[in-house]
ROVEX-363007 format. One record per atom (N, C-alpha, C): x, y, z; atom name; residue number from 1. Coordinates in steps of 0.05 Angstrom, whole numbers, plus 5000, padded with zeros to 4 digits. Example, Ala and Ser with C-alpha at 12.3 -4.5 7.8 and 13.67 -1.06 7.14 Angstrom:
BEGIN
<atom xx="5264" yy="4886" zz="5156" a="N" k="1"/>
<atom xx="5246" yy="4910" zz="5156" a="CA" k="1"/>
<atom xx="5264" yy="4934" zz="5156" a="C" k="1"/>
<atom xx="5257" yy="4955" zz="5142" a="N" k="2"/>
<atom xx="5273" yy="4979" zz="5143" a="CA" k="2"/>
<atom xx="5258" yy="5001" zz="5157" a="C" k="2"/>
***
This chain:
BEGIN
<atom xx="6946" yy="4437" zz="6003" a="N" k="1"/>
<atom xx="6975" yy="4438" zz="5996" a="CA" k="1"/>
<atom xx="6978" yy="4423" zz="5971" a="C" k="1"/>
<atom xx="6995" yy="4435" zz="5951" a="N" k="2"/>
<atom xx="6999" yy="4423" zz="5926" a="CA" k="2"/>
<atom xx="7030" yy="4422" zz="5924" a="C" k="2"/>
<atom xx="7037" yy="4399" zz="5914" a="N" k="3"/>
<atom xx="7065" yy="4393" zz="5908" a="CA" k="3"/>
<atom xx="7067" yy="4388" zz="5877" a="C" k="3"/>
<atom xx="7088" yy="4399" zz="5863" a="N" k="4"/>
<atom xx="7088" yy="4393" zz="5836" a="CA" k="4"/>
<atom xx="7115" yy="4393" zz="5825" a="C" k="4"/>
<atom xx="7120" yy="4380" zz="5802" a="N" k="5"/>
<atom xx="7145" yy="4378" zz="5789" a="CA" k="5"/>
<atom xx="7138" yy="4387" zz="5760" a="C" k="5"/>
<atom xx="7154" yy="4408" zz="5748" a="N" k="6"/>
<atom xx="7153" yy="4417" zz="5722" a="CA" k="6"/>
<atom xx="7176" yy="4408" zz="5707" a="C" k="6"/>
<atom xx="7177" yy="4395" zz="5685" a="N" k="7"/>
<atom xx="7200" yy="4390" zz="5669" a="CA" k="7"/>
<atom xx="7197" yy="4400" zz="5640" a="C" k="7"/>
<atom xx="7203" yy="4425" zz="5634" a="N" k="8"/>
<atom xx="7202" yy="4430" zz="5605" a="CA" k="8"/>
<atom xx="7226" yy="4421" zz="5591" a="C" k="8"/>
<atom xx="7224" yy="4414" zz="5567" a="N" k="9"/>
<atom xx="7248" yy="4405" zz="5550" a="CA" k="9"/>
<atom xx="7250" yy="4419" zz="5530" a="C" k="9"/>
<atom xx="7276" yy="4430" zz="5524" a="N" k="10"/>
<atom xx="7283" yy="4448" zz="5502" a="CA" k="10"/>
<atom xx="7294" yy="4433" zz="5478" a="C" k="10"/>
<atom xx="7290" yy="4443" zz="5457" a="N" k="11"/>
<atom xx="7299" yy="4433" zz="5432" a="CA" k="11"/>
<atom xx="7330" yy="4428" zz="5432" a="C" k="11"/>
<atom xx="7343" yy="4449" zz="5440" a="N" k="12"/>
<atom xx="7370" yy="4447" zz="5440" a="CA" k="12"/>
<atom xx="7387" yy="4449" zz="5466" a="C" k="12"/>
<atom xx="7369" yy="4447" zz="5489" a="N" k="13"/>
<atom xx="7379" yy="4448" zz="5515" a="CA" k="13"/>
<atom xx="7370" yy="4426" zz="5531" a="C" k="13"/>
<atom xx="7384" yy="4419" zz="5551" a="N" k="14"/>
<atom xx="7376" yy="4396" zz="5569" a="CA" k="14"/>
<atom xx="7350" yy="4405" zz="5583" a="C" k="14"/>
<atom xx="7336" yy="4383" zz="5594" a="N" k="15"/>
<atom xx="7311" yy="4388" zz="5609" a="CA" k="15"/>
<atom xx="7317" yy="4403" zz="5634" a="C" k="15"/>
<atom xx="7301" yy="4420" zz="5642" a="N" k="16"/>
<atom xx="7304" yy="4432" zz="5668" a="CA" k="16"/>
<atom xx="7281" yy="4422" zz="5687" a="C" k="16"/>
<atom xx="7284" yy="4419" zz="5712" a="N" k="17"/>
<atom xx="7262" yy="4410" zz="5732" a="CA" k="17"/>
<atom xx="7259" yy="4429" zz="5754" a="C" k="17"/>
<atom xx="7234" yy="4436" zz="5758" a="N" k="18"/>
<atom xx="7227" yy="4451" zz="5779" a="CA" k="18"/>
<atom xx="7207" yy="4440" zz="5800" a="C" k="18"/>
<atom xx="7213" yy="4435" zz="5823" a="N" k="19"/>
<atom xx="7198" yy="4419" zz="5841" a="CA" k="19"/>
<atom xx="7191" yy="4441" zz="5862" a="C" k="19"/>
<atom xx="7164" yy="4446" zz="5871" a="N" k="20"/>
<atom xx="7156" yy="4463" zz="5889" a="CA" k="20"/>
<atom xx="7130" yy="4453" zz="5905" a="C" k="20"/>
<atom xx="7126" yy="4464" zz="5928" a="N" k="21"/>
<atom xx="7103" yy="4457" zz="5944" a="CA" k="21"/>
<atom xx="7094" yy="4484" zz="5958" a="C" k="21"/>
<atom xx="7068" yy="4489" zz="5957" a="N" k="22"/>
<atom xx="7055" yy="4513" zz="5970" a="CA" k="22"/>
<atom xx="7027" yy="4506" zz="5979" a="C" k="22"/>
<atom xx="7019" yy="4522" zz="5996" a="N" k="23"/>
<atom xx="6992" yy="4521" zz="6008" a="CA" k="23"/>
<atom xx="6978" yy="4548" zz="6004" a="C" k="23"/>
<atom xx="6952" yy="4546" zz="6000" a="N" k="24"/>
<atom xx="6934" yy="4567" zz="5997" a="CA" k="24"/>
<atom xx="6908" yy="4561" zz="6010" a="C" k="24"/>
<atom xx="6897" yy="4580" zz="6027" a="N" k="25"/>
<atom xx="6869" yy="4575" zz="6036" a="CA" k="25"/>
<atom xx="6850" yy="4586" zz="6014" a="C" k="25"/>
<atom xx="6858" yy="4598" zz="5993" a="N" k="26"/>
<atom xx="6842" yy="4604" zz="5971" a="CA" k="26"/>
<atom xx="6842" yy="4584" zz="5950" a="C" k="26"/>
<atom xx="6835" yy="4590" zz="5927" a="N" k="27"/>
<atom xx="6834" yy="4570" zz="5904" a="CA" k="27"/>
<atom xx="6861" yy="4563" zz="5897" a="C" k="27"/>
<atom xx="6870" yy="4538" zz="5905" a="N" k="28"/>
<atom xx="6896" yy="4530" zz="5902" a="CA" k="28"/>
<atom xx="6901" yy="4524" zz="5868" a="C" k="28"/>
<atom xx="6879" yy="4517" zz="5855" a="N" k="29"/>
<atom xx="6882" yy="4510" zz="5826" a="CA" k="29"/>
<atom xx="6892" yy="4536" zz="5812" a="C" k="29"/>
<atom xx="6881" yy="4560" zz="5819" a="N" k="30"/>
<atom xx="6889" yy="4584" zz="5806" a="CA" k="30"/>
<atom xx="6919" yy="4590" zz="5810" a="C" k="30"/>
<atom xx="6927" yy="4586" zz="5833" a="N" k="31"/>
<atom xx="6955" yy="4593" zz="5842" a="CA" k="31"/>
<atom xx="6975" yy="4573" zz="5828" a="C" k="31"/>
<atom xx="6964" yy="4547" zz="5824" a="N" k="32"/>
<atom xx="6980" yy="4527" zz="5812" a="CA" k="32"/>
<atom xx="6984" yy="4534" zz="5782" a="C" k="32"/>
<atom xx="6962" yy="4545" zz="5769" a="N" k="33"/>
<atom xx="6965" yy="4552" zz="5740" a="CA" k="33"/>
<atom xx="6984" yy="4576" zz="5738" a="C" k="33"/>
<atom xx="6981" yy="4594" zz="5757" a="N" k="34"/>
<atom xx="7000" yy="4619" zz="5757" a="CA" k="34"/>
<atom xx="7028" yy="4610" zz="5759" a="C" k="34"/>
<atom xx="7036" yy="4591" zz="5777" a="N" k="35"/>
<atom xx="7061" yy="4581" zz="5781" a="CA" k="35"/>
<atom xx="7072" yy="4570" zz="5757" a="C" k="35"/>
<atom xx="7056" yy="4553" zz="5744" a="N" k="36"/>
<atom xx="7062" yy="4541" zz="5718" a="CA" k="36"/>
<atom xx="7069" yy="4561" zz="5697" a="C" k="36"/>
<atom xx="7052" yy="4580" zz="5695" a="N" k="37"/>
<atom xx="7057" yy="4603" zz="5676" a="CA" k="37"/>
<atom xx="7083" yy="4618" zz="5681" a="C" k="37"/>
<atom xx="7089" yy="4621" zz="5706" a="N" k="38"/>
<atom xx="7113" yy="4637" zz="5712" a="CA" k="38"/>
<atom xx="7139" yy="4622" zz="5704" a="C" k="38"/>
<atom xx="7139" yy="4594" zz="5709" a="N" k="39"/>
<atom xx="7162" yy="4579" zz="5699" a="CA" k="39"/>
<atom xx="7166" yy="4582" zz="5667" a="C" k="39"/>
<atom xx="7145" yy="4580" zz="5652" a="N" k="40"/>
<atom xx="7143" yy="4582" zz="5626" a="CA" k="40"/>
<atom xx="7154" yy="4610" zz="5617" a="C" k="40"/>
<atom xx="7144" yy="4631" zz="5629" a="N" k="41"/>
<atom xx="7151" yy="4657" zz="5624" a="CA" k="41"/>
<atom xx="7179" yy="4662" zz="5627" a="C" k="41"/>
<atom xx="7191" yy="4651" zz="5649" a="N" k="42"/>
<atom xx="7220" yy="4657" zz="5654" a="CA" k="42"/>
<atom xx="7236" yy="4643" zz="5631" a="C" k="42"/>
<atom xx="7229" yy="4618" zz="5624" a="N" k="43"/>
<atom xx="7244" yy="4604" zz="5603" a="CA" k="43"/>
<atom xx="7240" yy="4620" zz="5575" a="C" k="43"/>
<atom xx="7217" yy="4628" zz="5569" a="N" k="44"/>
<atom xx="7213" yy="4638" zz="5540" a="CA" k="44"/>
<atom xx="7223" yy="4668" zz="5538" a="C" k="44"/>
<atom xx="7225" yy="4681" zz="5562" a="N" k="45"/>
<atom xx="7236" yy="4709" zz="5559" a="CA" k="45"/>
<atom xx="7264" yy="4712" zz="5574" a="C" k="45"/>
<atom xx="7280" yy="4691" zz="5573" a="N" k="46"/>
<atom xx="7305" yy="4687" zz="5583" a="CA" k="46"/>
<atom xx="7324" yy="4706" zz="5563" a="C" k="46"/>
<atom xx="7336" yy="4728" zz="5575" a="N" k="47"/>
<atom xx="7354" yy="4743" zz="5558" a="CA" k="47"/>
<atom xx="7381" yy="4732" zz="5551" a="C" k="47"/>
<atom xx="7387" yy="4710" zz="5565" a="N" k="48"/>
<atom xx="7415" yy="4699" zz="5563" a="CA" k="48"/>
<atom xx="7415" yy="4678" zz="5540" a="C" k="48"/>
<atom xx="7393" yy="4659" zz="5539" a="N" k="49"/>
<atom xx="7391" yy="4636" zz="5520" a="CA" k="49"/>
<atom xx="7363" yy="4637" zz="5508" a="C" k="49"/>
<atom xx="7364" yy="4625" zz="5483" a="N" k="50"/>
<atom xx="7336" yy="4622" zz="5469" a="CA" k="50"/>
<atom xx="7329" yy="4592" zz="5478" a="C" k="50"/>
<atom xx="7310" yy="4590" zz="5495" a="N" k="51"/>
<atom xx="7299" yy="4563" zz="5504" a="CA" k="51"/>
<atom xx="7276" yy="4557" zz="5492" a="C" k="51"/>
<atom xx="7275" yy="4544" zz="5468" a="N" k="52"/>
<atom xx="7251" yy="4536" zz="5457" a="CA" k="52"/>
<atom xx="7240" yy="4511" zz="5467" a="C" k="52"/>
<atom xx="7216" yy="4511" zz="5478" a="N" k="53"/>
<atom xx="7205" yy="4489" zz="5492" a="CA" k="53"/>
<atom xx="7192" yy="4470" zz="5473" a="C" k="53"/>
<atom xx="7200" yy="4444" zz="5472" a="N" k="54"/>
<atom xx="7190" yy="4424" zz="5455" a="CA" k="54"/>
<atom xx="7170" yy="4406" zz="5468" a="C" k="54"/>
<atom xx="7170" yy="4405" zz="5495" a="N" k="55"/>
<atom xx="7155" yy="4386" zz="5509" a="CA" k="55"/>
<atom xx="7152" yy="4396" zz="5540" a="C" k="55"/>
<atom xx="7130" yy="4390" zz="5554" a="N" k="56"/>
<atom xx="7129" yy="4396" zz="5581" a="CA" k="56"/>
<atom xx="7115" yy="4374" zz="5596" a="C" k="56"/>
<atom xx="7129" yy="4367" zz="5618" a="N" k="57"/>
<atom xx="7115" yy="4344" zz="5635" a="CA" k="57"/>
<atom xx="7108" yy="4356" zz="5660" a="C" k="57"/>
<atom xx="7086" yy="4352" zz="5671" a="N" k="58"/>
<atom xx="7075" yy="4364" zz="5698" a="CA" k="58"/>
<atom xx="7065" yy="4343" zz="5713" a="C" k="58"/>
<atom xx="7076" yy="4341" zz="5739" a="N" k="59"/>
<atom xx="7065" yy="4320" zz="5758" a="CA" k="59"/>
<atom xx="7054" yy="4335" zz="5782" a="C" k="59"/>
<atom xx="7032" yy="4330" zz="5792" a="N" k="60"/>
<atom xx="7021" yy="4345" zz="5815" a="CA" k="60"/>
<atom xx="7008" yy="4325" zz="5835" a="C" k="60"/>
<atom xx="7009" yy="4335" zz="5862" a="N" k="61"/>
<atom xx="6994" yy="4320" zz="5881" a="CA" k="61"/>
<atom xx="6985" yy="4338" zz="5900" a="C" k="61"/>
<atom xx="6958" yy="4339" zz="5903" a="N" k="62"/>
<atom xx="6941" yy="4357" zz="5919" a="CA" k="62"/>
<atom xx="6930" yy="4342" zz="5940" a="C" k="62"/>
<atom xx="6932" yy="4355" zz="5967" a="N" k="63"/>
<atom xx="6922" yy="4345" zz="5991" a="CA" k="63"/>
<atom xx="6909" yy="4367" zz="6007" a="C" k="63"/>
<atom xx="6891" yy="4361" zz="6027" a="N" k="64"/>
<atom xx="6879" yy="4380" zz="6042" a="CA" k="64"/>
<atom xx="6897" yy="4386" zz="6065" a="C" k="64"/>
<atom xx="6919" yy="4372" zz="6071" a="N" k="65"/>
<atom xx="6934" yy="4376" zz="6092" a="CA" k="65"/>
<atom xx="6949" yy="4403" zz="6092" a="C" k="65"/>
<atom xx="6951" yy="4418" zz="6114" a="N" k="66"/>
<atom xx="6963" yy="4445" zz="6113" a="CA" k="66"/>
<atom xx="6995" yy="4441" zz="6120" a="C" k="66"/>
<atom xx="7010" yy="4437" zz="6100" a="N" k="67"/>
<atom xx="7039" yy="4429" zz="6106" a="CA" k="67"/>
<atom xx="7054" yy="4456" zz="6105" a="C" k="67"/>
<atom xx="7051" yy="4471" zz="6124" a="N" k="68"/>
<atom xx="7066" yy="4497" zz="6125" a="CA" k="68"/>
<atom xx="7080" yy="4499" zz="6152" a="C" k="68"/>
<atom xx="7102" yy="4519" zz="6151" a="N" k="69"/>
<atom xx="7117" yy="4520" zz="6177" a="CA" k="69"/>
<atom xx="7126" yy="4551" zz="6176" a="C" k="69"/>
<atom xx="7127" yy="4561" zz="6201" a="N" k="70"/>
<atom xx="7138" yy="4587" zz="6205" a="CA" k="70"/>
<atom xx="7170" yy="4588" zz="6209" a="C" k="70"/>
<atom xx="7182" yy="4604" zz="6194" a="N" k="71"/>
<atom xx="7210" yy="4605" zz="6198" a="CA" k="71"/>
<atom xx="7218" yy="4624" zz="6221" a="C" k="71"/>
<atom xx="7230" yy="4609" zz="6243" a="N" k="72"/>
<atom xx="7235" yy="4625" zz="6267" a="CA" k="72"/>
<atom xx="7263" yy="4638" zz="6267" a="C" k="72"/>
<atom xx="7284" yy="4622" zz="6256" a="N" k="73"/>
<atom xx="7310" yy="4632" zz="6254" a="CA" k="73"/>
<atom xx="7327" yy="4618" zz="6235" a="C" k="73"/>
<atom xx="7348" yy="4630" zz="6226" a="N" k="74"/>
<atom xx="7367" yy="4617" zz="6207" a="CA" k="74"/>
<atom xx="7394" yy="4629" zz="6210" a="C" k="74"/>
<atom xx="7413" yy="4612" zz="6215" a="N" k="75"/>
<atom xx="7442" yy="4623" zz="6218" a="CA" k="75"/>
<atom xx="7461" yy="4607" zz="6203" a="C" k="75"/>
<atom xx="7479" yy="4621" zz="6190" a="N" k="76"/>
<atom xx="7498" yy="4607" zz="6173" a="CA" k="76"/>
<atom xx="7523" yy="4601" zz="6189" a="C" k="76"/>
<atom xx="7535" yy="4579" zz="6181" a="N" k="77"/>
<atom xx="7563" yy="4569" zz="6193" a="CA" k="77"/>
<atom xx="7584" yy="4590" zz="6187" a="C" k="77"/>
<atom xx="7581" yy="4605" zz="6168" a="N" k="78"/>
<atom xx="7605" yy="4622" zz="6159" a="CA" k="78"/>
<atom xx="7593" yy="4647" zz="6144" a="C" k="78"/>
<atom xx="7601" yy="4670" zz="6151" a="N" k="79"/>
<atom xx="7591" yy="4694" zz="6137" a="CA" k="79"/>
<atom xx="7608" yy="4706" zz="6116" a="C" k="79"/>
<atom xx="7632" yy="4695" zz="6113" a="N" k="80"/>
<atom xx="7649" yy="4702" zz="6093" a="CA" k="80"/>
<atom xx="7653" yy="4675" zz="6075" a="C" k="80"/>
<atom xx="7647" yy="4676" zz="6051" a="N" k="81"/>
<atom xx="7648" yy="4653" zz="6033" a="CA" k="81"/>
<atom xx="7661" yy="4660" zz="6005" a="C" k="81"/>
<atom xx="7668" yy="4640" zz="5991" a="N" k="82"/>
<atom xx="7679" yy="4640" zz="5965" a="CA" k="82"/>
<atom xx="7663" yy="4625" zz="5944" a="C" k="82"/>
<atom xx="7661" yy="4630" zz="5920" a="N" k="83"/>
<atom xx="7651" yy="4614" zz="5902" a="CA" k="83"/>
<atom xx="7657" yy="4585" zz="5905" a="C" k="83"/>
<atom xx="7640" yy="4568" zz="5903" a="N" k="84"/>
<atom xx="7644" yy="4540" zz="5906" a="CA" k="84"/>
<atom xx="7644" yy="4530" zz="5935" a="C" k="84"/>
<atom xx="7644" yy="4545" zz="5954" a="N" k="85"/>
<atom xx="7644" yy="4537" zz="5981" a="CA" k="85"/>
<atom xx="7615" yy="4526" zz="5989" a="C" k="85"/>
<atom xx="7616" yy="4508" zz="6007" a="N" k="86"/>
<atom xx="7588" yy="4497" zz="6017" a="CA" k="86"/>
<atom xx="7585" yy="4506" zz="6048" a="C" k="86"/>
<atom xx="7564" yy="4519" zz="6052" a="N" k="87"/>
<atom xx="7559" yy="4531" zz="6081" a="CA" k="87"/>
<atom xx="7536" yy="4513" zz="6092" a="C" k="87"/>
<atom xx="7534" yy="4513" zz="6117" a="N" k="88"/>
<atom xx="7513" yy="4499" zz="6133" a="CA" k="88"/>
<atom xx="7496" yy="4521" zz="6144" a="C" k="88"/>
<atom xx="7471" yy="4521" zz="6140" a="N" k="89"/>
<atom xx="7451" yy="4539" zz="6151" a="CA" k="89"/>
<atom xx="7433" yy="4522" zz="6170" a="C" k="89"/>
<atom xx="7435" yy="4530" zz="6196" a="N" k="90"/>
<atom xx="7417" yy="4519" zz="6216" a="CA" k="90"/>
<atom xx="7391" yy="4535" zz="6215" a="C" k="90"/>
<atom xx="7370" yy="4522" zz="6210" a="N" k="91"/>
<atom xx="7343" yy="4532" zz="6208" a="CA" k="91"/>
<atom xx="7323" yy="4520" zz="6230" a="C" k="91"/>
<atom xx="7312" yy="4542" zz="6242" a="N" k="92"/>
<atom xx="7290" yy="4532" zz="6263" a="CA" k="92"/>
<atom xx="7264" yy="4538" zz="6251" a="C" k="92"/>
<atom xx="7246" yy="4515" zz="6250" a="N" k="93"/>
<atom xx="7220" yy="4518" zz="6238" a="CA" k="93"/>
<atom xx="7200" yy="4511" zz="6258" a="C" k="93"/>
<atom xx="7177" yy="4523" zz="6255" a="N" k="94"/>
<atom xx="7155" yy="4517" zz="6273" a="CA" k="94"/>
<atom xx="7130" yy="4508" zz="6254" a="C" k="94"/>
<atom xx="7128" yy="4479" zz="6251" a="N" k="95"/>
<atom xx="7106" yy="4470" zz="6233" a="CA" k="95"/>
<atom xx="7079" yy="4477" zz="6244" a="C" k="95"/>
<atom xx="7058" yy="4480" zz="6226" a="N" k="96"/>
<atom xx="7031" yy="4488" zz="6233" a="CA" k="96"/>
<atom xx="7022" yy="4465" zz="6254" a="C" k="96"/>
<atom xx="7012" yy="4476" zz="6277" a="N" k="97"/>
<atom xx="7005" yy="4458" zz="6298" a="CA" k="97"/>
<atom xx="7025" yy="4437" zz="6308" a="C" k="97"/>
<atom xx="7051" yy="4446" zz="6308" a="N" k="98"/>
<atom xx="7071" yy="4425" zz="6313" a="CA" k="98"/>
<atom xx="7093" yy="4439" zz="6331" a="C" k="98"/>
<atom xx="7112" yy="4422" zz="6340" a="N" k="99"/>
<atom xx="7135" yy="4431" zz="6356" a="CA" k="99"/>
<atom xx="7155" yy="4443" zz="6338" a="C" k="99"/>
<atom xx="7172" yy="4462" zz="6347" a="N" k="100"/>
<atom xx="7197" yy="4473" zz="6335" a="CA" k="100"/>
<atom xx="7216" yy="4451" zz="6326" a="C" k="100"/>
<atom xx="7228" yy="4451" zz="6305" a="N" k="101"/>
<atom xx="7248" yy="4433" zz="6296" a="CA" k="101"/>
<atom xx="7272" yy="4450" zz="6282" a="C" k="101"/>
<atom xx="7294" yy="4439" zz="6287" a="N" k="102"/>
<atom xx="7320" yy="4449" zz="6275" a="CA" k="102"/>
<atom xx="7329" yy="4431" zz="6253" a="C" k="102"/>
<atom xx="7333" yy="4444" zz="6228" a="N" k="103"/>
<atom xx="7341" yy="4428" zz="6206" a="CA" k="103"/>
<atom xx="7368" yy="4442" zz="6199" a="C" k="103"/>
<atom xx="7386" yy="4426" zz="6188" a="N" k="104"/>
<atom xx="7409" yy="4436" zz="6174" a="CA" k="104"/>
<atom xx="7406" yy="4433" zz="6142" a="C" k="104"/>
<atom xx="7412" yy="4458" zz="6131" a="N" k="105"/>
<atom xx="7412" yy="4459" zz="6102" a="CA" k="105"/>
<atom xx="7439" yy="4465" zz="6091" a="C" k="105"/>
<atom xx="7449" yy="4447" zz="6073" a="N" k="106"/>
<atom xx="7474" yy="4453" zz="6061" a="CA" k="106"/>
<atom xx="7469" yy="4465" zz="6034" a="C" k="106"/>
<atom xx="7484" yy="4490" zz="6033" a="N" k="107"/>
<atom xx="7483" yy="4507" zz="6010" a="CA" k="107"/>
<atom xx="7509" yy="4513" zz="5995" a="C" k="107"/>
<atom xx="7509" yy="4506" zz="5970" a="N" k="108"/>
<atom xx="7535" yy="4510" zz="5956" a="CA" k="108"/>
<atom xx="7534" yy="4535" zz="5941" a="C" k="108"/>
<atom xx="7553" yy="4553" zz="5948" a="N" k="109"/>
<atom xx="7555" yy="4580" zz="5934" a="CA" k="109"/>
<atom xx="7562" yy="4574" zz="5905" a="C" k="109"/>
<atom xx="7547" yy="4587" zz="5888" a="N" k="110"/>
<atom xx="7551" yy="4582" zz="5858" a="CA" k="110"/>
<atom xx="7579" yy="4593" zz="5850" a="C" k="110"/>
<atom xx="7591" yy="4579" zz="5830" a="N" k="111"/>
<atom xx="7620" yy="4585" zz="5821" a="CA" k="111"/>
<atom xx="7620" yy="4612" zz="5809" a="C" k="111"/>
***
């Protein structure tokens, strides 16, 4: 399992931060480099703004633990929402070699 935070800094824009975690039974180093490339590609080929990258910070943590879970169910508190609303999503997960757990995720609908 690898968890990482990438923080590219633009010359004229505030820094962005992307934090992610994923597992691979294959070569995780290749997948990590691919993930890093995808973040840079999205910024450099953004059709809405010119995001010139002046600096990039990357923090990673690699473990042999398999921190994965199967998504069993997800249901939202409301099916009709407006921009700016916050909805609650009840998510049932089954961790690898673990018991099912229910988590609540709060999601704010973009304005």
